[in-house]
C-alpha positions in Angstrom: 147.7 45.4 -111.7 146.7 45.3 -115.9 144.9 48.2 -114.9 147.5 50.5 -112.9 150.3 50.1 -115.8 148.0 50.8 -118.6 147.4 54.1 -116.9 150.7 54.3 -116.9 151.5 54.1 -120.7 152.8 50.5 -120.4 152.4 47.7 -123.1 151.8 43.8 -122.3 154.2 42.0 -124.9 154.7 38.5 -124.8 158.2 36.7 -125.2 159.4 33.5 -126.8 159.0 30.3 -124.3 161.3 28.7 -126.4 164.7 30.5 -126.2 168.5 30.2 -125.4 169.7 29.5 -122.0 170.6 32.6 -119.5 172.7 33.2 -117.1 170.6 33.9 -114.6 172.0 31.1 -111.5 169.8 28.3 -111.9 169.4 25.2 -113.9 167.6 25.5 -117.2 165.2 23.1 -118.8 165.8 21.9 -122.2 164.0 21.3 -124.9 165.6 18.9 -127.9 165.1 20.4 -131.4 163.4 17.9 -133.9 164.9 19.8 -136.7 168.1 20.8 -135.3 168.9 17.3 -133.9 171.5 17.8 -131.3 170.7 21.1 -130.6 168.5 22.4 -128.3 165.9 25.2 -126.9 165.8 26.3 -123.2 162.8 27.5 -121.5 163.0 31.2 -119.8 164.2 31.6 -116.6 163.4 34.9 -117.0 162.8 37.3 -119.9 165.6 39.1 -119.5 167.2 39.4 -122.6 164.1 39.9 -123.9 162.5 43.0 -122.0 165.9 44.7 -122.6 165.8 44.2 -126.2 162.4 46.0 -126.1 164.0 48.6 -124.5 166.7 48.8 -127.6 163.2 48.7 -130.6 161.9 51.8 -128.8 159.2 50.4 -126.1 159.6 52.8 -123.4 157.6 50.8 -121.1 157.1 46.8 -120.9 155.4 44.4 -118.9 154.1 40.5 -118.9 152.8 38.1 -116.9 155.7 35.8 -117.8 155.9 32.2 -117.0 159.5 31.3 -116.0 161.0 27.5 -115.2 163.7 26.6 -113.5 165.5 23.2 -112.9 165.8 23.8 -108.9 165.3 22.1 -106.0 162.1 23.2 -104.4 161.1 24.7 -101.6 158.0 26.1 -99.4 157.8 29.1 -101.2 159.2 27.9 -104.8 158.1 26.1 -107.4 160.1 24.8 -110.9 157.3 26.7 -112.9 156.2 30.1 -111.8 154.4 33.3 -112.8 156.5 37.1 -112.6 155.3 40.5 -113.3 157.8 41.7 -115.5 158.5 44.9 -116.1 160.8 47.5 -117.8 161.2 51.3 -118.2 163.2 53.4 -120.1 164.5 56.6 -119.1 164.3 55.5 -115.3 166.4 55.8 -112.5 166.5 53.7 -109.5 163.7 55.7 -107.8 162.0 55.5 -110.2 161.4 52.2 -110.5 160.9 51.4 -106.7 158.2 54.3 -106.6 155.9 52.9 -109.4 156.1 49.6 -108.1 155.8 50.7 -104.4 152.6 52.7 -105.4 151.5 49.7 -107.3 151.8 47.0 -104.5 149.9 49.7 -102.4 147.4 50.0 -104.5 146.8 45.9 -105.1 146.6 45.8 -100.9 144.3 49.2 -100.7 142.1 47.6 -103.6 141.8 43.7 -103.0 143.0 43.1 -99.2 141.2 46.1 -97.5 141.5 44.0 -94.1 145.6 43.9 -94.3 147.6 47.3 -93.0 150.8 48.2 -93.9 152.9 48.8 -91.3 154.6 51.8 -92.9 154.5 54.2 -96.2 156.7 55.0 -98.0 158.5 51.6 -97.6 161.6 51.5 -95.9 165.4 51.3 -97.3 167.9 49.4 -96.3 170.5 48.8 -98.0 172.2 45.2 -98.2 175.2 45.9 -95.1 172.2 47.2 -92.8 169.9 44.6 -93.4 172.9 41.7 -93.0 173.5 43.5 -89.8 170.7 43.8 -88.1 168.8 40.8 -89.5 171.0 38.2 -90.7 169.6 38.2 -94.3 168.9 40.4 -97.4 165.2 39.8 -96.9 164.6 41.1 -93.7 161.2 40.4 -91.5 160.7 43.9 -90.4 156.8 43.1 -88.7 156.2 44.5 -85.1 153.9 42.3 -84.5 154.6 38.9 -86.4 151.4 37.3 -84.5 149.4 39.5 -86.4 147.8 37.7 -89.9 146.8 41.1 -91.5 150.1 42.8 -90.8 152.0 43.9 -94.1 155.5 44.9 -93.4 157.1 45.8 -96.5 160.8 47.2 -97.1 163.6 47.7 -100.1 167.1 46.6 -99.9 169.3 48.2 -102.1 173.2 48.5 -102.5 174.1 44.8 -102.9 177.7 43.5 -103.9 177.7 43.3 -107.7 180.0 40.1 -107.4 180.4 37.2 -105.0 183.4 34.4 -105.2 182.2 31.4 -106.8 183.9 29.0 -104.4 185.6 25.7 -105.2 182.3 23.6 -105.9 180.8 25.8 -108.3 180.2 23.9 -111.5 180.8 26.6 -113.5 184.3 26.8 -115.5 184.7 30.1 -115.6 186.5 32.3 -113.1 186.7 33.2 -109.4 184.0 35.7 -109.3 180.2 35.4 -110.6 177.3 38.0 -110.1 175.2 38.4 -107.1 171.8 38.8 -109.0 171.9 39.5 -112.5 175.2 40.1 -115.0 173.2 42.3 -117.1 172.6 45.2 -113.7 175.1 48.5 -113.9 177.0 49.3 -110.8 176.9 52.4 -108.9 178.0 54.8 -110.6 180.8 56.0 -108.4 182.0 52.1 -108.7 181.7 52.4 -112.7 185.7 53.2 -112.8 186.6 50.0 -110.4 184.7 48.0 -112.9 185.9 49.3 -116.1 189.6 48.8 -114.5 188.5 45.3 -112.8 189.9 46.4 -109.6 188.0 46.1 -106.1 185.9 43.3 -107.5 184.6 42.8 -104.3 183.7 46.3 -103.1 181.2 46.9 -106.7 177.9 48.0 -105.3 175.4 47.2 -108.0 171.9 49.4 -108.6 170.2 46.0 -107.9 166.6 46.6 -105.2 165.2 44.1 -103.5 161.3 44.3 -102.6 160.3 42.2 -99.6 157.6 41.7 -97.7 157.1 39.6 -94.0 160.8 37.7 -94.2 159.6 36.6 -98.2 161.9 38.4 -101.5 158.9 39.5 -103.4 160.7 40.8 -106.2 164.0 42.3 -107.7 165.6 44.3 -110.6 168.0 47.0 -111.3 169.1 49.4 -113.3 170.9 47.7 -116.4 174.2 48.5 -117.6 173.4 49.5 -121.3 177.0 50.5 -121.8 178.5 47.6 -124.6 181.7 48.3 -123.5 181.1 47.6 -119.6 178.3 44.7 -119.8 181.6 43.1 -121.9 183.8 43.5 -119.2 181.2 42.3 -116.3 181.4 39.0 -118.1 185.5 39.6 -118.9 185.6 39.7 -115.0 183.5 36.9 -114.5 186.1 34.4 -116.7 184.4 34.6 -120.0 186.1 34.0 -122.8 186.1 36.7 -125.9 184.6 33.7 -128.1 181.9 32.7 -125.4 180.7 36.7 -125.0 180.6 36.7 -128.7 178.5 33.6 -128.8 176.1 33.8 -125.7 175.8 37.7 -125.9 176.7 38.7 -129.0 173.2 39.7 -130.1 172.7 42.2 -127.0 176.0 43.9 -127.5 175.5 44.6 -130.8 171.7 45.6 -129.9 173.2 47.9 -126.9 175.3 49.5 -129.3 172.4 50.4 -131.6 171.8 53.7 -128.8 169.9 51.7 -126.2 168.6 54.4 -123.9 169.2 54.0 -120.0 166.5 51.4 -118.7 165.8 49.3 -115.9 163.1 47.1 -114.4 162.1 44.5 -112.0 160.7 41.1 -111.6 157.7 40.1 -109.1 157.7 36.4 -107.5 153.6 36.9 -108.1 152.6 33.6 -106.9 154.5 34.2 -103.5 152.9 37.3 -103.0 149.9 35.9 -103.4 150.8 33.0 -100.7 151.8 36.1 -98.4 148.8 38.2 -99.3 146.1 35.0 -98.4 148.3 33.6 -95.1 148.9 30.3 -96.8 151.9 28.5 -95.5 152.7 26.9 -99.6 153.4 28.4 -102.4 151.5 25.3 -103.8 148.2 26.2 -101.7 148.1 29.0 -104.9 148.7 27.2 -107.8 146.6 25.0 -110.1 148.0 22.1 -110.7 151.7 22.6 -108.8 154.5 20.3 -108.8 155.2 18.4 -105.6 158.9 18.7 -103.8 160.8 16.1 -106.1 159.4 18.5 -109.1 156.8 15.6 -109.9 153.3 16.0 -111.4 151.2 13.7 -110.0 147.9 14.7 -111.7 149.6 13.9 -115.3 152.6 11.6 -113.9 155.3 13.6 -115.4 158.1 13.4 -115.8 157.6 10.5 -117.9 159.5 8.2 -120.0 158.8 8.9 -123.7 159.0 6.2 -126.8 161.7 5.3 -128.4 160.2 6.6 -132.0 160.2 9.8 -130.4 164.3 9.6 -129.0 164.9 8.2 -133.2 163.3 11.1 -133.9 165.4 13.7 -131.6 168.4 12.0 -132.7 168.9 11.6 -128.7 169.5 8.1 -127.2 169.0 7.4 -123.4 172.4 6.0 -121.6 171.3 2.9 -119.1 
């Protein structure tokens, strides 16, 4: 991957692990600050804001192998901490990003897994509506022979709804709408006026694109919303107050207003891709020192209680 992206003039740039929570749809792991008691860092669910800020800063092609942490229930293809191939490109459209990633996936299979056969090249492209109507999900398994362990059926899914209803049991205290993938996505051009007018919200489609392999989502991204007012409107649609928008995203809005180019990117679940390519039944088989289904590290006995001294230093009290 590094060789291919280097050939395509990408820069590998690391972004911080101690950051501020971003709305990615999952709980963040919080890290208490000793020097600013009562305040917390968050471990990144993804480098989303950082990579967009790099685009604003003039780095036109970025990538990294990013460690991501999400405090969510584990399952066979998901772990609390995992590795993403994260990349972003300036001055591109949806097809540009999809084409580069398709070429990269094909190169990986040809060079490292020559025994594997890709069912169809170019990868088929389905709309979200088509995938749901034909397969009943948005990461369809389109293999012609599901008993062939060396058959790889990649496909793209596009034209996702931008927003969905939050539902009565949603813990967020905002409005009736939330994003389906990423609040930083750009709507499709033909839906931009509806977004700005905050009308037909449920019909707005986004530039999101997912790549699926044998029934698993292995990557997803979008063209980003680099228009400051349009991004602000997304948060308003979701019921965020002006104060909350400024507090949580003021830095992003300021950066975008500085003249940020159009840009878009993608993130792969690298562990999940390896699981499929190696015909493993569980993502734990391709991760060194994985967590259990309850999120525990049995080797290090983590998570574990800490000392009263540490708690005092952090200004934290454990509620019995």
